[in-house]
N, C-alpha and C positions, 0 to 999 in steps of 0.2 A: 706739406711742406715740398713735395715733389712737384706740386703745379706751382707753388709760389716761385721755385727756383726755375722751372721750364719759362715759364712767362716773364720773369725777371730777365731771364737771359735774352729772350726776344726783344725786351724794350731797350735794354743797356746796348746792347750790339745793334738794334735797328735804327733807333733815334738818329744817331750821327749821320746816317745815310737816308734818312727821310727827308723829303722835300713837300711841304704841305701849303696848298693854296686856299683858303677858307673861301668857300663860294656858296652860301646859303641863307633862308629866310627863317625867320622865327616861327612862321604858322607850320612849315615843314619840320622843323624840330618839334614843335608842339604836338603835331600828329604822330610821330615817330616816337613821342614818350611811352605812349602805351605798349608798346612792344619793346623797347629797350630795357623798360622796368623789370622784364624777365631777368636781366643779365644780373641785376643787385639782389634780386631774391635769395634767401638762404641764410642770412646773417642773424634771422629770427629763431633758427633751429638752435642757436647757442641759448635762449631762453627756454625753449622746450625741455633742455637737458639740465636745468638749474638746481634740480635736486641732487645730481651728481657731485656739485661742487659744495666744498667743505665750508668757504667761506664765500659770502654773497660778493665782496670786493673782488673776487677772481672774474666773477660774470662781468663786471663792467671792463675789467682788463681786458678780457678776451673780446668782448664787443669793439671797444675801442681799436685793438690790434687789428682785428678783422677790418674795420673800417676804413682804417690808414692802408693796409695792403690792398684792399679793393679799388680804393680812389685811386692810389699810385699805379696800379696795373692797368686800370680799364682806362684811364687817361693815356699812359703810355701807348698800351696796345691799338688805341684808336688813331693815335699820332702816326705810330708806325704803318697800320694797315692802310690809312688814306695816303700816306707819303711814298709807300713803296709799290702798292698794287694799282692797277687800272680799276676804274670804277665797276667795270664788269665784273673783275674777279673779287674785287672787296665785298660783294654781297654774297659770295658762293659760301658754301656750307664750311669749307676748311681754310679760310684766308691764314690764318696764324701759321698751318703748316707751309701754305705757301711762301710767306715771310720767310720761316725758317730753311726753306729751299733758298732763298735769296741771300740771306746773310750769312749763313753756315754751310750750304752746300747739300746736293742731294742726300747724302748719307743723313745728314742731320736732319733731314725732313723725314726720314723713314723712322728714325730713331724717335724723333717727335713724335710721329703718328702714333708708334707703338705705346710711348708713355702716353699719350692721350687717351687711347682706349682704356689704359690702366684706371688713369685718373676718372674717366667717366664712371668704371665700377666702383671706385672707392665713394664719389659722390651720391651714387645710388643708395650704398650702405648709410652714408650720413643721412640722407632724406628719409630712408624707411626707418631708422633710429629715432630720428627727431620727430617724424609725423606719427609714429606708433606712440612714442612717450607722449605726445599732444592728445592722442585720442584716449590713451589711458586715463591722463589726468583728467581730462574732460569728463569722462565717465565716471571717475571716482568721486569727481564733484557732482555728480548727479545732472550734468548739463549734456550728457548722452545717455543712452540705455545701460544699464548696471552690467551687462554681460560682458560689454567690451572693455571692463577693468579687470577680468580674470589673468591670472597669473599662472605660471608653470612651476614646477618644484625648482626650477633655476633662475626665477623670480623675473622671467621676461614676460611681458604682456603679449600672450600668443594671441589671444582673442582679436586683440586691436590689428596684430599684424596678418591673421586670417582676413579680416575685414579689409585691409588694405589690398590684400591680393585680390581679393574678389570685384573691389571698385576700380581697381587699374587694370584689371583683366577686361572689364566690361569699356572701359576707357578706350584701351587700345584695340579692342574688337570694334567698336564704332569707328575709332580713326581710320583703320585699316578698310573695312565693309564700306562705309561710305566715301572715302576717299576726301576727308576733310582737309582744310588748309591749315598747314603746321602755325602760320603766323596768328591765324583765327582762333586757334587752341592756347598757344601763348597768352593772347589778350584775355581769354576767358579766365585763365589761370591767375593772370596779374591783376584782373580787377576785384577777384575775391580777396587776394592780400591788400589789395587798397583798402577796401573798407575794412579788412581786419587792422590795418594799421591805423584807420581813422578812429577806430573805436578805440585802441590804444592809446592814442594821442588825447582824446577825449578823458579817459581815465587818469593820465598823466596829469592833465589840466585840473581834474578835481583834486588830486592829490598835492599840488605845488602851488607856491606863491612866488611873488617878486620877479626877480629875472628868469628863474625856471618856467615861471606860467609864461612869460613872453617870448621865450624859447618855444613853449609848446604850440604858441599862437602862430608863431612863424612857419614851425612844422605843419601844423593845421592848413594853412595857406597853402605852402605846396603840395601837400596832397590833394587838396581840392582842384589845383591846376592839372594835377595828374588826372584825377577821375573826369574832368569835362572833357578828356581826349578821347574816352571811350565812347561817347555819345550813346545812342538809344542801348546799346547792348549793356548798360548798367541794369537793366530790366532783370538780367540773371543772377547776381548776386542780392538783388532787392527780393526776388522769388525765395531765395535762399534764406534770405534774414526772415521773411514772413512765415515761411516753414517752420523756422527756428523757434520763432515767438509761439507758433500755434502748438509746436511740441511741448515747450515751457507751460504755457497754459493748460494743456491737456493733462500732464504730470500732476499739476498741482490740485 
């Protein structure tokens, strides 16, 4: 809620002051999709927590609300950043803070920066929670090694959390020591989620008919457009998929 209030403030105050001149070509937009896709990741975390909901319809409501907020905020923020900042500033790490400096003053920018740090930690907690539940659920369903489904006396999937700690520590160490490009790291993560979304839509198509199935095919086509923008890097998720299939065969 804190994030929504902060970003909504930026949109409502900044839109009247912004002046946008659109100058782009479809090829550049398509090639940028593989990186921009990162900004939309996270909605699927709600499904990982489905066991926490008493009513299944609450999940649908939550997903729709999340989607509406994301679409509103991202379109608004994109318009404000492009309309208020020079191109050289718009691509820096903290363009939103710079926009708040413009529309609300220097002190507003400092406060927004502190709030943003808090929001980052809240998001980290949400990702850890969702990811650990995903691993726990997959392990319980025999899709991952069984020891990852272990829980402690507080019903917390501690083995999944330990596994995440180790994997993320290794990833961060490689990023630091090899001085990897952050944009490349984003794309590697994005394409894995793209494959996961593709599999989810295929399952959706199998379970639905009529208009719902048509909606599924449209979604499938959109995901395919995303996937082609990754080019040869798609080898990475393909290798992961092969490893998963081999594990499943060996387990049987």
